[in-house]
Backbone bond lengths (Angstrom), bond angles and torsions (degrees), N, CA, C in turn:
res aa  C-N    CA-C-N  psi(-1)  N-CA   C-N-CA  omega(-1)  CA-C   N-CA-C  phi
1 M - - - 1.451 - - 1.504 109.90 -
2 I 1.362 118.96 154.93 1.415 120.64 -178.85 1.512 112.95 -68.58
3 G 1.332 115.98 150.42 1.437 121.21 -176.63 1.529 113.48 -70.63
4 P 1.327 117.75 164.25 1.449 122.96 -177.80 1.536 114.09 -61.64
5 E 1.315 114.42 -35.68 1.470 118.04 -178.43 1.555 110.87 -68.02
6 R 1.331 114.52 -47.21 1.473 119.40 177.04 1.543 111.40 -63.63
7 L 1.318 116.67 -37.22 1.448 121.37 177.62 1.539 111.42 -64.06
8 T 1.313 116.41 -40.79 1.467 120.91 177.18 1.514 113.12 -59.34
9 V 1.338 113.96 -45.61 1.482 118.66 175.95 1.489 112.35 -61.05
10 F 1.355 116.50 -43.72 1.427 121.28 -179.91 1.522 112.02 -60.64
11 L 1.348 115.52 -46.40 1.510 119.44 178.58 1.513 110.96 -60.54
12 T 1.345 116.64 -39.44 1.479 118.73 178.88 1.499 111.68 -62.58
13 V 1.345 115.20 -48.63 1.477 119.64 -177.95 1.478 112.88 -62.90
14 V 1.299 120.09 -47.23 1.435 121.50 -175.46 1.556 111.14 -73.78
15 T 1.317 118.75 -31.20 1.441 120.46 176.42 1.480 111.16 -65.63
16 V 1.320 118.33 -40.69 1.473 121.97 177.61 1.526 109.92 -65.52
17 L 1.351 117.88 -45.49 1.440 121.65 178.28 1.520 112.78 -58.98
18 I 1.326 116.92 -42.82 1.447 123.33 -175.57 1.544 109.52 -75.03
19 A 1.350 117.57 -38.91 1.422 121.54 -175.73 1.558 113.44 -63.11
20 V 1.301 115.08 -30.55 1.507 119.28 179.95 1.529 107.35 -68.79
21 P 1.319 120.41 119.62 1.448 122.97 -179.05 1.525 111.19 -59.92
22 G 1.349 113.63 128.00 1.446 120.46 178.94 1.526 110.02 -130.65
23 P 1.314 118.95 -164.84 1.464 121.22 -179.02 1.528 114.47 -54.98
24 S 1.348 117.64 -39.12 1.488 117.89 -177.72 1.506 109.96 -69.62
25 V 1.320 117.56 -38.90 1.471 118.99 177.42 1.532 110.73 -63.45
26 L 1.286 116.21 -46.82 1.494 120.17 -179.24 1.532 110.39 -61.33
27 F 1.327 115.12 -37.91 1.485 117.64 177.78 1.522 111.81 -64.71
28 V 1.312 117.21 -44.21 1.458 121.19 177.79 1.512 111.40 -63.91
29 V 1.350 116.44 -42.82 1.446 119.98 178.47 1.523 111.59 -61.75
30 S 1.328 116.07 -43.55 1.475 119.61 -179.60 1.545 110.63 -61.17
31 R 1.335 118.73 -40.14 1.443 120.43 177.90 1.526 110.42 -67.78
32 G 1.334 117.29 -38.75 1.438 120.67 179.48 1.519 112.21 -62.05
33 V 1.296 115.77 -45.70 1.454 121.29 -179.33 1.524 111.10 -66.50
34 A 1.310 115.83 -38.00 1.479 120.93 -178.53 1.502 114.19 -77.74
35 L 1.353 117.34 -40.52 1.454 122.27 -169.73 1.531 115.61 -119.71
36 G 1.324 116.81 -12.15 1.470 118.22 178.40 1.533 114.37 109.15
37 R 1.316 116.11 175.55 1.437 122.37 -173.38 1.531 112.91 -66.86
38 K 1.291 118.08 -40.60 1.468 122.21 -179.63 1.550 110.01 -59.58
39 A 1.349 113.71 -46.87 1.470 118.18 179.99 1.518 111.82 -65.13
40 A 1.361 118.17 -34.04 1.446 122.77 -179.83 1.499 109.81 -65.73
41 V 1.372 116.70 -47.57 1.434 120.17 -179.05 1.528 110.41 -66.21
42 S 1.326 117.65 -38.17 1.465 119.53 177.25 1.510 111.84 -64.23
43 T 1.344 116.20 -36.57 1.452 120.87 176.93 1.546 110.64 -64.60
44 A 1.320 114.48 -41.70 1.493 118.53 179.88 1.479 111.06 -65.55
45 V 1.338 120.10 -40.62 1.425 123.41 177.44 1.535 111.06 -63.19
46 G 1.316 117.07 -44.19 1.467 120.37 176.83 1.481 112.13 -62.63
47 N 1.364 115.45 -43.58 1.470 118.50 -179.62 1.531 112.78 -62.34
48 E 1.345 115.11 -40.79 1.457 118.53 179.56 1.531 112.50 -71.50
49 A 1.319 116.45 -27.67 1.495 120.36 175.24 1.523 107.96 -65.33
50 G 1.386 115.46 -38.08 1.453 117.03 174.68 1.492 114.56 -65.96
51 L 1.349 115.86 -38.32 1.460 119.39 176.56 1.528 110.58 -64.13
52 L 1.315 117.21 -36.39 1.460 120.55 179.95 1.531 109.59 -61.25
53 V 1.288 117.50 -39.30 1.476 121.82 177.07 1.562 108.29 -62.35
54 Q 1.311 114.90 -41.94 1.487 118.12 177.37 1.503 112.68 -60.44
55 V 1.358 117.09 -39.77 1.470 122.04 178.58 1.511 109.51 -57.86
56 V 1.343 116.24 -47.63 1.437 121.32 -179.55 1.536 110.55 -60.57
57 L 1.312 116.16 -43.97 1.463 121.25 178.91 1.523 110.64 -60.19
58 V 1.334 116.56 -45.32 1.443 122.12 -179.01 1.543 109.13 -62.49
59 A 1.320 115.19 -44.34 1.457 117.69 -179.76 1.505 113.73 -61.10
60 F 1.299 115.93 -27.11 1.485 118.23 -179.97 1.541 113.12 -106.13
61 G 1.372 115.75 17.54 1.461 120.35 164.79 1.516 116.48 101.89
62 L 1.329 120.48 -5.26 1.480 121.26 -177.68 1.524 111.07 -66.94
63 G 1.346 117.03 -32.70 1.453 119.83 -179.47 1.495 110.63 -58.62
64 E 1.326 117.15 -41.80 1.481 120.18 179.36 1.522 111.03 -66.40
65 V 1.341 115.61 -38.73 1.483 118.66 176.96 1.514 111.78 -61.44
66 L 1.351 115.72 -43.26 1.495 122.82 -178.64 1.500 108.82 -64.40
67 A 1.321 116.69 -39.59 1.482 120.06 -178.68 1.494 113.20 -66.47
68 R 1.359 115.95 -29.00 1.464 121.23 -176.49 1.524 113.10 -92.75
69 S 1.330 116.22 -21.76 1.491 120.38 -174.45 1.520 110.60 -104.60
70 L 1.294 117.04 109.33 1.468 121.00 176.06 1.527 113.19 -62.70
71 L 1.307 115.68 -35.17 1.467 121.18 179.31 1.523 110.87 -64.60
72 A 1.345 116.02 -50.39 1.492 120.62 -178.57 1.509 110.38 -61.73
73 F 1.360 115.77 -40.47 1.471 121.42 179.81 1.510 109.08 -63.30
74 S 1.297 116.96 -45.89 1.482 121.88 -176.02 1.499 112.27 -65.90
75 V 1.339 116.56 -42.58 1.464 121.57 -178.91 1.554 109.01 -62.76
76 L 1.326 118.09 -47.43 1.441 121.38 179.78 1.513 111.81 -64.87
77 K 1.322 115.37 -41.36 1.465 121.44 -179.60 1.570 111.83 -60.66
78 F 1.344 114.77 -48.47 1.427 117.72 -176.60 1.516 113.56 -74.17
79 A 1.335 117.12 -27.23 1.474 120.80 172.91 1.554 109.95 -62.16
80 G 1.308 114.36 -48.61 1.464 118.80 179.43 1.543 111.46 -64.04
81 A 1.339 116.35 -40.63 1.448 120.37 178.85 1.526 111.95 -61.47
82 L 1.296 117.70 -46.79 1.443 124.14 -177.28 1.573 108.74 -62.72
83 Y 1.339 116.08 -40.20 1.468 118.76 -179.97 1.494 110.86 -65.56
84 L 1.339 118.82 -41.24 1.444 120.97 177.32 1.473 111.63 -63.12
85 V 1.308 119.62 -42.84 1.475 123.58 176.11 1.514 109.98 -58.67
86 H 1.329 117.05 -45.48 1.465 121.77 177.20 1.514 111.94 -56.10
87 L 1.326 116.73 -47.97 1.444 120.37 179.32 1.529 112.14 -63.23
88 G 1.356 115.91 -38.57 1.435 120.25 -179.60 1.476 111.81 -65.28
89 V 1.333 119.12 -45.60 1.430 123.51 179.13 1.539 109.39 -60.87
90 H 1.335 116.49 -43.59 1.481 120.78 178.37 1.551 111.21 -60.04
91 A 1.336 116.52 -42.18 1.481 120.87 -179.27 1.560 107.92 -66.26
92 W 1.292 118.13 -40.67 1.405 121.04 179.43 1.555 113.60 -61.71
93 R 1.312 114.11 -43.79 1.443 119.82 -177.85 1.557 111.16 -68.42
94 R 1.294 117.88 -26.51 1.459 122.27 -178.49 1.525 114.46 -102.03
95 R 1.333 116.96 14.42 1.455 121.43 -174.84 1.493 114.00 -61.94
96 N 1.353 118.73 -31.37 1.443 122.72 -175.32 1.504 111.45 -80.20
97 S 1.323 119.76 -7.64 1.478 121.15 -176.78 1.543 110.59 -102.00
98 L 1.322 118.37 2.06 1.450 120.29 -178.57 1.552 114.73 -62.54
99 M 1.271 115.59 -26.97 1.457 118.79 -173.68 1.550 113.23 -67.23
100 V 1.324 116.90 -19.07 1.440 119.65 -179.84 1.521 114.37 -99.76
101 K 1.336 118.20 3.07 1.434 121.51 -174.60 1.489 114.40 -65.84
102 D 1.318 117.64 -26.56 1.440 119.08 -178.30 1.528 111.31 -72.98
103 Q 1.376 116.94 -19.77 1.444 119.34 -179.51 1.522 112.50 -98.30
104 T 1.308 115.99 -40.13 1.447 119.59 178.69 1.515 111.11 -139.89
105 A 1.350 115.24 123.08 1.469 117.62 177.70 1.500 110.17 -91.60
106 S 1.320 115.49 130.21 1.511 119.59 177.29 1.493 110.88 -73.03
107 A 1.337 114.87 167.69 1.449 118.58 179.94 1.502 113.29 -62.48
108 S 1.375 116.63 -27.64 1.481 117.38 179.72 1.500 112.52 -76.32
109 D 1.355 119.13 -9.90 1.441 120.49 179.86 1.594 113.03 -107.66
110 R 1.300 115.02 12.89 1.480 119.16 178.93 1.562 110.28 -66.98
111 P 1.310 116.82 146.03 1.502 117.99 -177.35 1.503 113.77 -53.69
112 A 1.311 117.69 -38.69 1.522 118.75 -177.36 1.516 110.38 -63.26
113 R 1.348 119.04 -38.78 1.421 121.75 -179.83 1.514 110.48 -70.29
114 I 1.344 116.19 -42.69 1.479 121.01 -179.03 1.553 108.71 -63.28
115 L 1.339 116.76 -42.46 1.455 120.32 175.80 1.535 110.68 -57.51
116 R 1.315 115.94 -46.90 1.432 120.62 -178.08 1.523 112.50 -62.25
117 E 1.330 116.80 -41.54 1.416 121.09 179.56 1.539 110.83 -64.77
118 G 1.328 115.35 -40.75 1.461 117.48 177.75 1.496 113.39 -66.52
119 F 1.353 115.17 -37.14 1.479 120.98 177.33 1.522 112.00 -61.79
120 I 1.363 115.50 -45.13 1.478 119.80 -178.34 1.537 110.66 -64.01
121 V 1.326 115.66 -39.77 1.465 117.89 178.62 1.520 111.79 -67.19
122 G 1.337 115.37 -40.10 1.466 119.07 177.41 1.527 115.81 -67.21
123 V 1.297 117.50 -45.36 1.462 121.88 -177.72 1.525 112.14 -73.87
124 S 1.321 118.29 -25.25 1.434 120.45 -177.54 1.530 114.17 -93.51
125 N 1.316 117.39 4.50 1.453 120.06 -179.85 1.550 110.69 -89.40
126 P 1.344 115.74 106.02 1.469 118.32 -176.04 1.547 114.07 -62.89
127 K 1.332 115.96 -22.57 1.466 119.59 179.69 1.542 111.67 -58.63
128 G 1.300 115.11 -40.78 1.453 120.00 179.36 1.480 111.95 -59.37
129 L 1.325 117.06 -47.72 1.459 122.47 177.69 1.515 113.07 -57.10
130 L 1.364 113.80 -44.70 1.457 117.34 -178.12 1.543 112.35 -70.79
131 I 1.346 116.81 -37.58 1.445 120.14 177.61 1.517 111.04 -65.36
132 F 1.332 115.96 -46.11 1.449 120.12 179.09 1.557 109.10 -62.07
133 G 1.312 114.85 -41.17 1.475 117.87 -178.87 1.527 113.80 -67.54
134 A 1.376 115.09 -26.56 1.477 119.39 -179.00 1.498 113.13 -89.79
135 V 1.346 117.48 -37.49 1.457 122.38 -172.84 1.518 114.01 -88.26
136 L 1.330 115.92 -51.15 1.469 119.67 -173.73 1.530 113.87 -57.56
137 P 1.362 118.20 -45.30 1.476 116.71 -178.66 1.490 115.74 -59.43
138 Q 1.307 116.50 -23.58 1.511 120.63 -177.92 1.521 111.32 -68.52
139 F 1.347 116.59 -19.75 1.494 121.03 -176.33 1.527 112.14 -110.15
140 V 1.331 115.98 10.69 1.432 120.01 173.95 1.546 110.35 -81.44
141 D 1.316 117.10 127.19 1.478 123.13 -179.24 1.541 105.95 -98.75
142 A 1.347 114.92 111.25 1.454 121.14 -179.17 1.508 114.38 -59.28
143 S 1.348 114.66 -26.57 1.464 119.13 -176.39 1.557 111.01 -92.54
144 A 1.344 116.57 3.27 1.469 119.15 -173.56 1.521 112.92 -105.47
145 G 1.335 116.94 5.91 1.465 118.37 176.00 1.535 112.50 123.46
146 N 1.317 115.19 -165.16 1.460 123.45 -175.65 1.530 110.56 -54.88
147 A 1.350 118.30 123.73 1.438 123.12 -177.32 1.499 111.19 -67.57
148 Q 1.328 117.70 -38.48 1.505 121.13 -178.99 1.549 110.05 -64.25
149 V 1.309 117.08 -40.66 1.460 119.71 178.74 1.520 110.46 -64.30
150 Q 1.349 116.41 -42.15 1.435 120.46 177.58 1.529 112.15 -60.82
151 L 1.333 116.79 -43.34 1.469 122.93 176.97 1.496 110.06 -59.98
152 L 1.319 117.77 -43.10 1.457 119.25 179.73 1.507 114.49 -64.88
153 L 1.362 115.11 -42.23 1.469 121.38 178.86 1.524 110.92 -65.88
154 L 1.363 116.04 -45.46 1.460 117.73 178.30 1.534 111.08 -63.38
155 G 1.322 116.99 -41.00 1.448 120.51 176.00 1.503 113.65 -60.20
156 L 1.333 117.02 -40.68 1.475 121.06 179.23 1.507 108.97 -64.26
157 V 1.331 120.33 -37.73 1.448 121.27 176.83 1.508 109.92 -62.73
158 C 1.329 118.03 -41.63 1.490 121.98 177.78 1.518 110.34 -60.15
159 V 1.313 116.49 -44.61 1.465 121.55 179.98 1.529 112.25 -62.05
160 L 1.297 115.55 -42.49 1.482 120.36 178.48 1.542 111.72 -63.54
161 I 1.320 115.18 -44.57 1.466 119.49 176.87 1.522 111.54 -61.19
162 A 1.334 115.34 -43.24 1.439 119.42 179.19 1.519 111.87 -65.49
163 L 1.310 118.55 -36.22 1.456 122.62 178.15 1.537 110.03 -61.19
164 V 1.326 115.53 -48.87 1.487 119.48 179.64 1.529 109.89 -59.26
165 S 1.341 114.89 -48.50 1.457 120.15 -176.98 1.536 111.69 -62.76
166 D 1.343 117.22 -50.58 1.461 121.72 -178.18 1.568 111.59 -62.94
167 A 1.338 114.83 -41.52 1.467 119.30 -179.42 1.507 110.27 -64.88
168 A 1.337 118.14 -39.41 1.475 122.37 177.89 1.522 109.95 -62.04
169 W 1.321 116.73 -46.93 1.476 119.72 176.46 1.531 111.40 -59.39
170 G 1.360 115.82 -42.78 1.436 118.61 179.50 1.480 116.70 -64.60
171 L 1.382 113.95 -37.73 1.448 118.90 177.81 1.573 111.14 -65.67
172 L 1.283 115.44 -40.58 1.444 118.19 177.01 1.564 111.49 -63.86
173 A 1.314 115.91 -41.39 1.470 121.32 178.71 1.545 108.98 -65.33
174 G 1.300 116.47 -43.74 1.427 120.26 179.63 1.541 114.28 -64.55
175 T 1.314 115.39 -35.44 1.468 120.76 174.72 1.492 110.70 -63.67
176 A 1.348 117.03 -44.52 1.470 120.29 176.54 1.515 110.86 -59.76
177 R 1.300 117.49 -37.61 1.473 120.97 179.87 1.521 111.22 -66.53
178 N 1.346 116.26 -41.57 1.495 118.71 175.68 1.539 110.48 -63.16
179 W 1.328 118.16 -35.95 1.430 120.46 -179.03 1.539 112.50 -63.51
180 L 1.372 113.61 -33.52 1.445 119.50 -177.29 1.554 112.91 -93.02
181 A 1.349 114.34 -1.18 1.495 117.97 -174.07 1.518 114.46 -60.73
182 G 1.308 117.44 -20.16 1.462 119.85 178.06 1.482 115.10 -74.09
183 S 1.300 118.91 -6.09 1.482 123.36 -177.49 1.551 108.12 -118.05
184 P 1.296 120.81 95.52 1.496 122.39 178.78 1.526 112.44 -53.41
185 R 1.348 119.07 -38.26 1.428 121.48 -177.77 1.519 110.00 -66.76
186 R 1.376 117.06 -44.48 1.429 119.52 178.10 1.528 111.68 -64.04
187 L 1.328 115.13 -39.76 1.473 119.06 -177.38 1.547 110.15 -66.42
188 S 1.349 116.39 -37.48 1.444 120.17 177.31 1.534 108.93 -65.26
189 W 1.327 116.89 -41.74 1.459 120.44 178.03 1.508 111.93 -61.39
190 I 1.328 114.18 -41.90 1.479 118.56 178.37 1.535 111.56 -63.29
191 G 1.326 115.38 -42.00 1.441 119.66 177.97 1.497 113.52 -61.12
192 G 1.379 117.06 -39.78 1.414 121.84 175.69 1.534 111.95 -66.07
193 T 1.314 115.14 -41.20 1.486 119.67 179.60 1.523 108.92 -63.72
194 S 1.346 116.53 -39.96 1.449 120.65 -179.58 1.541 109.04 -59.06
195 G 1.305 115.81 -42.71 1.515 120.31 179.15 1.470 109.96 -64.00
196 V 1.324 117.57 -43.28 1.493 120.42 -179.44 1.519 109.88 -61.32
197 V 1.378 115.92 -43.93 1.438 119.49 -179.95 1.505 112.87 -59.89
198 M 1.355 116.80 -41.85 1.477 118.80 179.05 1.514 112.43 -66.62
199 V 1.350 116.67 -39.38 1.463 120.44 174.36 1.517 111.66 -61.45
200 G 1.341 115.63 -42.48 1.439 118.68 178.10 1.521 111.89 -64.92
201 L 1.337 118.54 -37.87 1.440 121.44 176.95 1.535 110.76 -63.30
202 G 1.325 116.98 -38.38 1.450 121.27 178.16 1.523 111.99 -65.70
203 I 1.300 117.00 -42.03 1.465 121.42 177.96 1.530 109.69 -66.66
204 R 1.341 116.78 -41.84 1.441 120.27 179.61 1.482 111.61 -60.83
205 L 1.374 115.11 -43.60 1.456 119.33 -179.75 1.537 111.07 -65.25
206 A 1.339 116.86 -40.08 1.432 121.61 -176.77 1.557 110.31 -62.04
207 F 1.327 116.84 -35.35 1.470 120.05 -177.77 1.493 114.57 -101.99
208 S 1.334 116.25 10.20 1.459 119.78 176.74 1.520 109.85 -81.13
209 G 1.348 112.66 157.78 1.455 119.01 176.42 1.479 111.21 -98.68
210 R 1.313 116.09 -159.53 1.477 121.19 -177.14 1.516 109.93 -83.02
211 K 1.316 122.16 -20.64 1.424 126.03 -174.64 1.468 112.56 -107.18
């Protein structure tokens, strides 16, 4: 296993990378503001489950393939972008119904569906694969044992840190949503803004490069 000094550097690097708000944080925050704290945490759990799949793929070499293949990168990128746009349009269309969510949750807001949506966004984000593929190998110690096992363990640490960070952002956003719940007009505006944010994230992802 890697030594404590190398591990300390690794934790510092990944914590800084994860702490800076990016598309996944904004996605979790938008769900928290629109649907509440429980939905935000469920979204974070789903998103990190998707990242965990990426860690496994990187450990077994797909990250390198994605980094070298423009076609594979583009297909995954546009799939994730289209899904975010789809979710954003859906949120915009349902913005006027947010005021009743505390009494009755619709089928589209059930935990299983929210988890699934978070998972799809997480697993279809090519940035995660490229970041894992670029950062994790730098901290693998060739003299410390199986490289794939080390990549998996380091990736798991990243996912756990991301879960704590995203869930914290989501809880804060969900708390703000509860605070504004007494105003249907404000809640409707927040729901519409959440949809716009997700559409914007999708467009941003679609036109983003590899770096």
